[in-house]
C-alpha angles and dihedrals in degrees: 000000000000091000091054091051092052091051090050093051092048091049091049090050091053091051092052092045091050093048091048090050091051091051089050091052091049091053090049091048092048091052092051091042091056088052089054094243090144101166093055090044093055092053093054097040092045091054090052095045094048089057088058099258105130138152134169090260094048094047092048092053094042094049091044092052090059094039094054091047092051094245090138100168090059091040091054091050095053096038085054089054088050093052090048089064086067093210129144107275136163111282089231086079090060088057094048092047090051090049092049091049090049091053090058088046096248089138098160093057090040091057091054092057093042088055090051089048091050091048091051093062119016092189097057109111093216092055092044091051090052094047093048094052107033089156091057093132091060090047091051090049089053094056096040116109136199114245136122124264116199128208102228119241090231092068118109137195089270130059119306119170151132113059133202128169119233114182104303095344138089112221117203144152123252142170092217094102097090121216129102115009125234110234094219094071104002090243128122117270116274121263132182119255137182129219120196121230112243129214091258091055096256125119127240145137093080114201135171111258113266126241131029097314096105119067134175089273133056124313122173148143115037134199128189131204115244092258090055090233101109130050127196116196142169122247139161115265091280120124134153088004091301119126111200135188135198123251090269091054099257123136105224133203123257139189119240132189125217129184128213110242129209091270092057093254128129111241142131089078114190137173116245113248097245095057117117139186088229101058140023129254116188153140105048129200128180126210122240093258092053090234101109135050118197123194145156123253145156092215122140111301094036113143096210143352090320134349138198116253135182131209132187119250103215125216091258091053095255120130128238128217120299119255123201109231090223136223095319086071107018135058138176086273129068122301113177148139099052121194126186114199129209092269094054096256112148119218121191138170116232144165092191097078128061111284146140095274141300113010114351128191115245133181138205108202117224089002098161096055094042094047092050092047093043090237125156114275130204120209114209132194105232090219131208141007091029091048124054138165089277132059115305117178150131095066116190132172138180109207091191097059093027090233122143133185137185138164127239141168091208123144116282096039127132098234144002093293123011133191116237127194133201140174110247103246119240108255110224127159136211122204119194141158151149121262111227137162127231091234099051137053099220134058126281109248117213097024115150116230118192127190115209134178124240090277091053094253111152113247102169142348136201137185109216123229132220091299092054092228127150131179134185119188138191097037116163122252122250093016132125120242138172128220116202119190122192129180135166113269091010132099114252114256126206126187124186119204141167119224115234127238097257128068112260145127117266120209118210112176111163120179113234119227118228111258099180121047130176106243115224134176114277091027118141110231091202092061097038096049097031092243110169118236114280102240129199128200118253112286090359135110102182118116111261120219093247090048090052090060090056094045088057087063091053089047091053091052092049091050092050094050107040093178092059120106123188140195116223110214120191128191138187137204122256098260113112127024122314091244092051092049093049090052091046093050092048089054090050093049091049090047091053093046091048091052091055092046091049088055095055108277114135111250093229090063093061133067125177135195136172120222098186112202095330096102107045117173094210142025095275094116110145095211096050101036139023103267089209086077090064123079124228088253090055092050090049090058087070094050095081149122128226131198115214122185104234095180142353130182089358095304114121134209108247090219090067 
């Protein structure tokens, strides 16, 4: 008995000791977590969680440590554990869980949590973007293209990212330089490097950038002015050998400007005037005119984790005041790594809009012109193969050389982040279709299809065969064209269209309306010739101006076919007495007949009769239904005239 009691006490002591040790580790982890040492945090928190000691706070920090280090499979696992606790948590965790699930391509489950996130805050731009395009995966598939992306030979086992071309060099950031390690990822601090373009188009001879650009802390992401004389680059808050932190103890990122001196060295480094110790400014890009600088920041006025801003570059090289690009570009998530190409298209990386997972690359075509003119803008996911379930960012392209670059931590890379290159695919369009008529099921053989440019200059022409098919290839992208289709006995059809940016086949299949119809007795001219109903105003029988236009069509038909006789039939709606309506319709029929006679049609070719309310075309009968249920438009449908061919070429309609 005594022995059993001793064992119990020892066991209980071990339990308390173990629990105390776990709490100590949690406190240690929390301290390191607050210092953003995520890799060390995850090791400690993971050890605790795997022993069954979990809490909402621990799971949040553990899942976050994996999430912010792009270990999405583990992040999804622990966010899932957090959600299983079914406790009241910040909706931002729904978003992160959805992003982590998306990164491991569990899109169906991801969409469930994105819906819950969207429902939690109807005003959040990320949720609204999701709700407005629930078929976003199909839309991404539509814009995806087939071309090869190449992992550059200059990549290493550490982080390499963020490319910009400078003359015959590729400038990028890398941790390959050695030296002091950054505690976030246990890799050396980033420096800027150059790689020289080789004769075969590859890049090699990697060297650290000359001058005083690189320091013992982080440098990354470079932009040059069009004259190649000024460089903007990102660096930690370290300047003139002073390392500064914000009030919460964080060393932020800043933008710096360097000028090329007479010896070809970068010097005269200065901090841009809107830098601050309290927020980050990073990832510059300059437009082709050298008048605008775009960058990412979490400065005051930012909608989310980071936003894209623009600032004027004045003629003297000074910078204006930053302007947030607003909710067409930014969300409550992370928008970063802007790039403005030579055509004014703005590329960004974001996890706030619908994508394949992590950061995706998006584009707003013709952004600069639209932003300046306050015109609507459409943000597009650039699709695969540039985007993947992992982080894809730092897009850059040279439309002159057709070279493109981006950075990704996708599977199959050499290091944490790798630089990928691609040749911008030629964008050619194909337009094709089948020529059919509205009155027949099959195609129209022998139709002539003409392709014209926006100024109606003929580019190509085809005569379709028995299948009615036409096809024009090698059209340019983002250009306006006109298709004209002509066929015997049919009205000519024209359709103007603008080809999209991506390569695809466009289908244009208009139905041709019959232009030549065999006229027979009893035919209704209104239906054959698509003549709208001749309407009269309520309680009136005078010819309205719009009715006169249509009667001129009837007049033209009667003049073309002198043996044709017609019966003009007028009708009313149900309002008023039957006797009144019959009298009114007779007056309308006579008024119509008189108009045709006045315009040269022989009186013996025309008969006219009013049918009152006896032949309604809808259920607006006042005796059978409450006419208050019918709108004025519905009543007007009954106030009409018809034109029935009573005879032609001596053949009579048996109904007359």
